[in-house]
C-alpha positions in Angstrom: 97.7 23.2 28.2 99.1 26.2 26.6 99.9 29.3 28.1 96.8 30.4 26.1 94.3 27.9 27.6 95.3 28.9 31.1 94.7 32.3 30.1 91.6 32.1 29.4 90.9 29.7 32.3 91.6 32.7 34.5 89.6 34.7 32.6 87.1 32.7 33.1 86.9 31.8 37.0 87.6 35.6 37.7 84.8 36.7 35.4 82.1 34.5 37.0 83.4 35.3 40.5 83.2 39.1 40.2 80.6 39.0 38.3 79.1 37.1 41.1 80.8 39.1 43.3 79.9 42.6 42.1 76.1 41.8 41.5 75.8 40.5 45.2 77.2 44.3 46.3 73.9 46.8 45.8 75.7 49.8 45.3 78.7 49.8 42.8 82.5 51.3 44.6 82.9 55.3 44.6 81.2 58.1 43.1 83.6 58.6 39.4 82.1 55.5 38.9 78.9 56.7 38.7 80.1 59.5 36.8 81.7 57.5 34.1 78.5 55.5 33.7 76.3 59.1 33.2 78.7 60.1 30.5 78.4 56.1 28.6 74.8 57.1 29.2 74.8 60.3 27.8 77.2 59.4 24.7 74.4 56.8 23.6 71.8 59.5 24.1 73.4 62.9 22.6 76.3 61.0 20.7 80.2 62.2 21.6 79.0 66.0 23.0 82.2 68.4 23.1 80.8 70.6 25.9 79.6 69.5 29.3 76.5 71.2 30.6 76.8 69.5 33.9 79.4 71.5 35.0 78.3 75.3 34.5 81.7 76.9 36.3 84.1 74.3 35.1 86.7 74.7 31.6 84.8 71.5 31.0 81.5 73.4 30.4 82.7 74.8 26.9 85.9 72.5 26.5 84.9 69.0 28.0 88.3 67.5 26.2 87.0 64.4 27.4 90.1 62.6 29.0 89.0 59.0 28.8 87.3 58.6 25.7 88.1 54.8 24.9 87.3 54.3 28.7 83.8 55.4 28.0 83.4 54.1 24.4 83.7 51.0 26.1 80.7 51.2 28.4 78.5 52.5 26.4 77.1 48.7 25.1 76.5 47.5 29.2 75.0 50.8 29.2 72.5 50.7 26.7 72.1 46.7 26.1 71.9 46.4 30.2 70.1 48.1 33.2 72.3 50.9 33.1 74.1 49.7 37.1 74.3 45.9 36.1 75.9 47.0 33.1 78.5 49.3 35.1 78.9 46.2 37.6 79.2 43.2 34.5 82.3 46.0 33.2 83.7 46.1 36.3 83.7 42.7 36.2 84.9 42.1 33.2 88.0 45.0 33.5 88.9 43.4 36.8 89.0 39.6 35.0 91.3 41.1 32.3 93.7 41.9 34.8 94.1 38.8 36.6 94.4 36.8 33.4 97.1 39.6 31.9 99.2 39.4 35.5 98.6 35.5 34.9 100.1 35.4 31.5 103.0 37.3 32.2 103.6 35.4 35.5 103.6 32.0 34.0 105.8 33.2 31.2 108.1 34.6 34.4 108.2 31.6 36.9 105.9 28.8 35.1 103.0 27.5 37.1 103.3 28.8 40.4 102.4 32.2 38.2 98.8 31.0 37.4 98.2 31.7 41.3 99.4 35.1 41.3 96.1 36.6 40.3 94.6 35.1 43.8 97.4 36.0 45.6 97.5 39.5 44.2 94.1 40.4 44.8 93.6 38.3 48.2 96.3 39.8 50.0 96.6 43.7 48.5 93.7 45.6 50.3 95.1 48.7 48.5 94.7 46.9 45.3 91.6 45.4 45.6 90.1 49.0 46.5 91.7 50.6 43.6 90.7 47.2 41.2 86.8 47.9 42.8 86.0 51.1 41.5 84.5 51.0 38.2 87.6 53.6 36.9 89.6 54.3 33.6 92.7 53.3 35.8 91.9 49.9 35.1 92.4 50.5 31.9 95.3 52.5 31.9 97.2 49.5 34.2 96.4 46.8 31.5 97.6 49.2 28.6 101.0 49.9 30.7 101.8 45.7 31.7 100.4 45.5 27.8 102.7 48.3 26.7 106.0 47.1 29.1 105.8 43.4 27.3 105.7 44.7 23.8 108.7 46.7 24.4 110.8 44.3 25.9 110.1 42.0 22.9 110.8 44.8 20.2 107.6 44.8 19.3 107.8 48.2 18.4 104.1 47.9 16.4 102.1 47.5 18.8 104.4 49.9 21.7 102.4 52.5 19.3 99.2 50.9 19.0 99.1 50.3 22.6 100.3 54.3 22.9 97.3 55.5 20.9 94.8 53.6 22.2 96.1 54.6 25.6 96.3 59.0 24.8 92.5 58.2 23.9 92.2 56.3 27.7 93.6 58.0 29.8 94.5 61.7 30.9 98.5 60.8 31.4 99.4 60.1 28.2 103.1 61.2 29.1 103.2 58.3 31.9 103.4 56.3 29.0 106.1 58.3 26.9 108.2 58.7 30.7 108.4 55.1 31.3 109.3 54.4 27.8 112.3 56.9 28.6 113.3 54.9 31.1 113.4 51.8 28.8 115.4 53.2 26.9 118.2 54.1 29.5 118.0 50.9 30.9 118.3 49.2 27.7 121.6 51.7 26.7 122.7 51.1 30.1 122.8 47.1 29.8 123.4 46.4 26.4 125.2 49.6 25.5 123.0 50.0 22.6 120.4 53.3 22.5 117.1 52.1 21.3 115.4 54.9 20.2 112.8 53.1 18.5 111.2 52.6 21.7 110.3 56.4 23.0 109.9 57.5 19.2 107.0 54.7 18.9 105.3 55.8 22.1 105.6 59.3 21.5 103.9 58.8 17.6 101.6 56.9 18.9 100.7 58.8 21.7 100.7 62.8 19.2 98.7 59.8 17.1 95.7 59.1 19.9 95.9 62.6 21.0 95.2 64.1 16.9 92.0 62.1 16.4 90.2 62.3 19.4 86.8 64.0 19.1 87.4 67.1 21.2 90.8 67.4 19.9 91.7 70.1 21.3 90.8 70.4 23.8 91.6 67.0 25.2 95.1 68.9 25.6 93.5 71.9 27.5 92.1 69.0 30.0 95.8 67.3 30.1 97.1 70.9 30.9 94.9 71.6 34.0 94.8 68.2 35.5 98.9 67.5 35.3 100.1 70.8 35.1 98.0 73.5 36.8 96.6 71.2 39.2 100.2 70.5 41.3 101.0 74.3 40.5 97.5 74.9 42.5 97.3 71.6 44.7 97.3 73.3 48.0 94.9 76.1 46.9 92.4 73.6 46.6 90.5 70.6 48.4 91.9 67.6 46.8 90.6 64.1 47.8 92.4 62.0 50.1 93.7 59.4 47.6 95.9 62.1 46.0 97.6 62.4 49.7 100.5 60.0 50.6 99.2 57.3 53.2 101.3 56.8 56.4 104.1 53.2 55.8 101.9 51.6 58.9 98.8 51.7 56.8 100.8 50.5 53.8 102.5 48.0 55.3 99.0 46.8 56.6 97.2 47.2 54.0 99.6 45.3 52.1 100.9 42.4 54.7 99.8 39.3 52.9 101.6 40.9 49.5 104.5 42.0 50.7 104.9 38.4 52.9 104.2 37.0 49.6 107.7 38.6 47.7 109.9 37.7 51.0 108.2 33.7 50.4 108.7 34.2 46.2 112.8 35.4 46.7 113.7 33.3 49.2 112.0 29.7 47.4 114.4 30.8 44.5 116.3 27.6 43.2 119.0 28.8 40.8 119.9 25.6 38.0 122.9 27.7 35.9 125.1 30.3 36.0 123.9 33.9 35.5 124.2 36.0 32.3 123.6 39.1 31.7 120.6 39.9 28.7 118.2 42.4 28.6 114.2 41.1 29.2 111.6 41.9 30.2 112.9 41.8 33.9 114.7 45.4 33.4 111.5 46.7 31.6 109.4 46.1 34.7 111.5 47.0 36.8 111.7 50.8 35.2 107.7 50.7 36.3 107.9 48.8 39.5 110.4 51.5 40.6 108.8 54.4 39.3 105.1 53.5 40.9 106.5 52.8 44.1 108.1 56.2 44.0 104.9 57.7 43.1 102.6 55.6 46.0 105.1 56.5 48.3 103.8 60.6 47.2 100.2 59.3 46.4 97.7 56.6 47.5 96.1 56.3 44.0 99.4 54.8 42.7 99.0 51.4 44.0 97.1 50.2 41.9 100.3 50.5 39.4 103.2 49.3 42.2 101.7 46.3 43.2 101.4 44.4 39.9 104.4 45.6 38.4 106.5 44.6 41.5 105.1 41.6 41.0 106.4 41.1 37.8 109.4 42.8 38.2 110.5 39.6 41.2 108.8 37.4 38.8 111.2 38.3 35.9 114.1 39.1 37.5 114.1 35.1 39.0 113.8 34.1 35.3 116.7 36.2 34.2 118.8 34.6 36.7 117.9 31.2 35.0 115.6 30.4 38.1 112.7 28.5 39.5 110.8 28.9 42.3 111.3 25.7 44.3 110.0 23.1 46.1 111.5 24.9 49.4 111.8 28.0 51.3 114.7 29.1 53.4 114.1 30.8 56.2 116.5 33.7 57.6 117.7 31.6 60.1 118.6 28.0 60.1 115.9 25.7 58.7 113.6 25.3 55.2 109.8 24.8 54.8 107.4 23.4 51.9 106.5 26.2 49.7 103.6 24.6 49.3 103.2 25.5 53.0 104.4 29.2 52.9 102.6 30.3 50.2 99.4 28.7 51.9 99.7 30.4 55.2 100.8 33.5 53.0 96.8 33.6 51.0 95.3 33.0 54.6 96.5 36.9 55.5 93.6 37.5 52.6 90.9 37.0 55.8 92.6 40.7 56.8 92.7 41.9 53.7 89.2 40.8 52.9 88.3 42.5 56.6 89.9 45.9 55.1 88.5 45.8 51.7 84.5 44.8 53.4 85.1 47.8 56.4 85.9 50.7 53.8 82.9 49.6 51.6 80.7 49.7 54.3 82.1 53.2 55.3 81.1 54.4 51.5 77.9 53.1 52.3 78.1 50.4 49.4 76.0 47.7 50.7 73.0 50.7 51.4 70.2 50.5 49.5 68.5 53.1 50.7 70.8 55.7 48.5 68.6 53.9 45.7 65.9 55.8 47.2 67.9 59.5 47.7 68.8 59.3 43.7 65.1 58.7 42.9 64.0 61.1 45.4 66.9 63.9 43.7 65.5 62.9 40.3 61.9 63.1 41.3 62.2 67.0 43.0 64.9 68.5 40.7 63.1 69.8 37.7 64.2 70.1 34.4 67.3 72.6 33.5 67.2 73.6 37.7 70.5 75.6 38.3 71.9 73.6 41.1 74.3 74.4 43.4 76.4 70.9 44.3 80.0 70.0 45.8 82.3 68.7 43.2 82.8 65.6 44.4 78.6 64.9 45.1 77.6 65.7 41.8 79.1 62.7 40.5 76.3 61.1 42.1 73.9 64.0 41.2 74.3 63.3 37.6 73.1 59.8 37.7 70.7 60.7 39.6 69.4 63.7 38.3 71.0 64.3 35.3 68.5 67.0 33.9 69.6 69.8 36.4 73.2 71.5 35.8 75.8 71.8 38.2 78.2 73.9 39.0 81.4 71.4 39.0 82.2 67.8 38.5 85.5 65.7 38.7 88.5 67.8 40.4 87.7 71.4 42.2 90.8 72.2 39.4 88.8 72.5 37.1 86.9 75.3 38.4 89.6 76.9 40.1 91.7 77.8 36.6 88.3 79.2 34.8 86.2 81.1 38.3 88.8 81.5 40.7 86.5 84.2 42.5 83.7 81.1 42.7 85.2 78.9 43.7 86.4 80.1 46.5 82.4 81.2 47.3 81.7 77.6 46.6 84.0 76.5 49.2 83.2 78.5 51.6 79.3 77.4 51.1 80.5 74.1 51.6 82.6 74.0 54.9 80.2 76.3 56.2 81.9 79.7 56.9 79.6 81.7 54.1 77.1 83.5 56.5 74.6 84.5 53.5 74.4 81.5 51.7 70.8 82.2 49.9 72.2 85.1 48.3 75.6 84.1 47.5 74.0 81.5 45.2 72.0 83.9 43.7 74.7 86.6 43.1 77.5 84.4 42.8 76.8 80.6 41.5 73.6 81.6 39.3 71.7 78.8 41.3 67.9 78.4 42.4 68.8 74.7 44.1 71.4 73.5 46.7 71.7 69.7 46.9 74.7 68.4 49.0 74.9 65.3 51.2 74.0 67.3 54.5 75.8 64.5 57.3 78.6 65.6 55.6 78.2 69.7 56.0 75.9 69.8 58.8 76.9 73.4 59.1 75.6 74.2 55.5 72.7 72.5 56.4 71.6 74.6 59.8 72.0 77.9 58.1 69.7 76.7 55.4 67.2 74.8 58.2 66.3 77.9 59.5 66.5 80.8 56.4 62.8 81.7 55.6 64.6 82.0 52.4 65.3 78.5 51.5 61.9 75.5 51.5 63.7 72.2 52.1 62.4 70.0 49.4 64.7 66.9 50.2 66.5 65.2 53.0 67.8 61.5 52.8 71.3 60.8 52.3 71.3 64.1 50.9 69.5 67.5 51.3 67.6 69.7 48.8 66.7 73.4 49.2 64.9 76.2 47.1 66.0 79.3 47.5 63.0 81.5 46.7 62.5 85.1 45.8 61.2 88.2 47.6 61.1 85.7 51.1 63.5 88.3 52.9 61.0 91.3 53.9 61.2 90.0 57.4 64.5 91.0 57.7 66.0 94.4 58.8 69.1 95.2 56.4 68.9 99.1 56.0 71.4 100.1 58.5 73.4 102.4 58.9 77.1 102.5 60.0 78.9 105.0 62.2 81.9 105.9 63.2 83.4 104.8 67.2 83.3 108.8 67.3 79.1 109.1 67.2 78.2 109.2 70.4 77.0 105.8 71.2 74.4 104.8 71.9 73.3 107.2 68.8 69.7 109.4 68.7 68.5 110.1 66.1 70.5 113.3 65.0 73.9 111.2 65.0 72.4 109.1 62.2 71.7 112.1 59.8 75.2 113.4 60.2 77.7 112.7 57.6 79.4 110.4 59.2 76.8 107.7 59.0 77.3 105.3 56.1 75.3 102.5 54.4 76.6 99.2 54.7 77.8 97.8 51.4 78.2 94.4 49.5 80.5 93.1 47.5 77.9 92.6 44.9 75.0 94.5 43.9 72.6 93.5 46.5 69.4 91.5 44.9 66.3 93.3 46.8 64.5 89.6 46.1 67.6 87.8 48.0 69.3 89.5 51.0 69.1 89.1 54.3 72.9 89.3 56.4 74.1 92.6 57.1 77.8 92.1 56.2 81.0 93.9 57.9 83.7 92.7 55.5 81.9 94.9 52.7 83.2 98.0 54.6 86.6 99.6 54.6 85.3 101.7 58.0 87.5 99.4 60.6 89.6 96.1 61.3 87.2 95.6 64.3 84.2 95.9 66.3 81.5 97.6 63.9 78.5 100.1 65.4 75.2 99.4 63.4 71.7 101.6 63.7 68.3 101.2 62.5 65.5 103.2 63.2 62.4 101.1 63.0 58.8 103.2 62.7 55.8 101.7 64.6 52.6 103.0 63.8 50.6 100.7 66.5 51.8 99.5 69.5 53.0 96.0 68.7 55.1 93.2 70.3 57.6 91.2 68.3 60.4 88.9 69.1 63.6 89.1 67.0 66.4 86.8 66.1 70.4 88.0 66.3 72.6 85.8 64.8 75.8 87.5 64.7 79.2 86.6 63.4 81.3 87.2 66.4 79.9 89.0 69.5 77.5 92.1 69.9 75.7 94.3 72.0 72.2 95.0 71.4 70.5 98.7 72.7 67.0 100.1 72.2 67.0 103.3 72.0 69.5 103.9 74.7 68.9 101.3 77.1 71.5 98.4 76.7 69.2 95.1 76.2 71.7 92.4 75.5 75.3 91.7 75.4 76.6 88.4 73.7 80.3 87.4 73.5 79.5 84.0 71.6 80.4 83.2 68.4 76.9 82.5 66.7 78.5 82.8 63.4 75.5 84.2 62.0 73.5 81.4 61.8 69.8 81.7 62.0 67.5 79.5 64.5 71.1 79.2 66.8 71.1 83.2 67.5 69.3 85.3 70.4 65.4 85.7 70.9 63.8 89.0 71.6 60.7 89.8 72.7 60.2 93.2 72.2 57.5 96.0 73.6 57.9 98.4 70.9 55.3 101.7 71.2 54.0 103.7 68.3 57.0 106.2 67.3 60.7 106.2 66.3 62.5 103.8 68.0 67.4 103.1 67.8 68.1 99.9 67.1 71.2 100.1 68.1 74.3 97.2 67.4 77.4 96.5 68.2 79.4 93.7 66.3 83.1 92.1 66.6 84.5 90.2 63.7 85.4 86.2 64.3 87.2 84.2 62.4 88.1 87.1 59.6 83.9 87.9 59.6 82.1 90.5 60.5 78.4 90.9 60.4 74.5 90.0 61.6 71.1 88.5 61.3 68.2 90.4 62.6 65.3 89.1 61.9 61.9 89.6 63.0 60.1 85.9 64.0 56.7 87.3 65.2 55.1 90.2 65.7 51.7 90.6 67.7 49.3 93.6 68.9 50.4 94.9 72.6 47.9 97.5 75.0 49.2 100.5 74.6 
């Protein structure tokens, strides 16, 4: 069978297998996958938009600059002609099958018939690679283009290198990767041949420039590239980034790639040299540049495993070919003796059991087998109204735009897109998600201009606790996601007309002490919205960095029995008139529902509530909320 016959055979078998596999798995792995399907669906409905209404506080709101334009273009027919999620699974199967076919084609060119089994070996024994390939992401298309471009450059097919560079600039945000590799190819070519083949980087640069210029969102695509590839790394320490950007420990990398690493050693130890080695420039040098570059990047960031594994493999295979060698019948052992290659390679493939287990556990932990998520998505589409302004974490919002595309969220894809355009707002919303922002309803309105908040409640339990007992918020839905609506004019039972007094004031204060100039009303960082405020925030006063003294006059017309809740961020003390009532030195972090309940009997007249609060975690403030009131006998 000719080479292209073998290539088509691998593609057909792989496409059949991956289609069956992905259809069996209820959900597509990774929230990014659903975002890309959502963009393809949006393009089908509205054409190639140049702004993203889903991300109100992102730079993409006004300058979308779709950094994966061709990838979304390829997804459009799958979303249009098939049920969207099924179309995504078939598209993912097609990308995996094409990757397997290209790897097989190049491997057969290098080592002959054994290259036919390379896709089985790589996909089966490298969990790090397979997990990346289970996501419907543009990095798979990026890998395909880079493999083809490397082969074209090594064969001096510079026109195709330029074409592929053009497509790459339209398909993936890091268009500079191909340019950087082409410079590496120039250097290795010059070092071996003593001849500088300038056409390699020149054609790659020309292709990239053409791709950037013909992008439908030009020049917004350049702005997005700058933010994601320059600003991101400058601001990386200030923003919350995903785990895939972090380095993996060596032990984890070894365990995820045990079978693949063993296979590399087996192929190396099974070489049989037929003739004397000759010094030539072939594909091995080009693939070696890629292998070294992406191996170093893999050590720095986990996401580069998708490039490292195939390029290291192909570099080894073409190195074997360059030495005029082939895979023999025997594998030389490190000590004396040898074993049949079929036996050693077969044992290597058996490690796919371990790799499959790693993949299964990872997919299970990411809930891809849990069909209840569809119920969650359906509920989101029902409870969130058209054009609703919703605050949601950037990573969860990638799923929400799939489930409830009618809403307007705050950010998508990466925190850097919000940080560069609205840094103050970014800090506020980050405090909301990590549970340290005490007055979430007011922050949502004054900073995030949002009427709803949606988030994975198990991931943000502290935030869920804050919202659950707050009378200003009503729970619309709770499944995997919690959705709250922020209601105006539901804050009447909060006491927020307090005065702050200096430590030199008589304490506990009398009425006359509240009338002197030293008494001050608390100020808010933003103009207090009378319809939403409730928390008394000591951070907004420059009075003291330590404990603060607060006083409030409560006018009572009829005797009443009142239950109050005081929830302070740090410890606090409470006096009724001049009588000490309570001392609580534990930090409730101003979570309503977890504060201290006070049952007070108030007679007609004026009563002075005095509170002394102390800081905790850099914050100082409290809620005092009337939970119930009933008549009392005078």
